[in-house]
C-alpha positions, 0 to 999 in steps of 0.5 A: 492138345495139337492146334489145328489150322481151321483151313484143314479141309473137313476139320471143323465139319467133322468136329460139328458133327461129333457135337450134332450126332453125339453130343461131344461138347468138347468138339463143339468147343473146338468148333467155337474155338476155330471159327469165333475170331473169323466170325468176330471180324465180320460181326465187328464189320457189320456192327455199330459197336463191339459189344454188339459183335460179340453178342452177334457171334454168340447169337450165331452159335446159339442159332446154330446149335438150334438148328444143327440138324439144318446144316448139310454136312456135304456142305462147308461149316464156316459159310453156313456160320457166317450167313447165320451171323449176317442174317442175325446182324440184319 
C-alpha cells in the first residue's frame, strides 16, 4: 500500500464516505491511520494524562461511527472529528 498524505484534498473524506455508505471497514481503518496522530496531539494538549488522551481519541471514533450520517460530505472531515474530540474531552 502506498502511503498517502492526510492533506491530500478529499482523501479522508472519500474514505469515510466509503465506510459510511458501503460499510468498507478497510477504508475506516485508513481514516483512523491518517487522522489518529493529529487527534492524539490535540487530545494530549487537552487532557490531564496520556491515558485520558488515548481514551478521548477512541471515544471520538466511536461517536463518529455512531453519527456517521451526521457528517456532511461537502465539508472536511478533520474539523468534524476535532470538534467531536473537543466536546468529548469537556
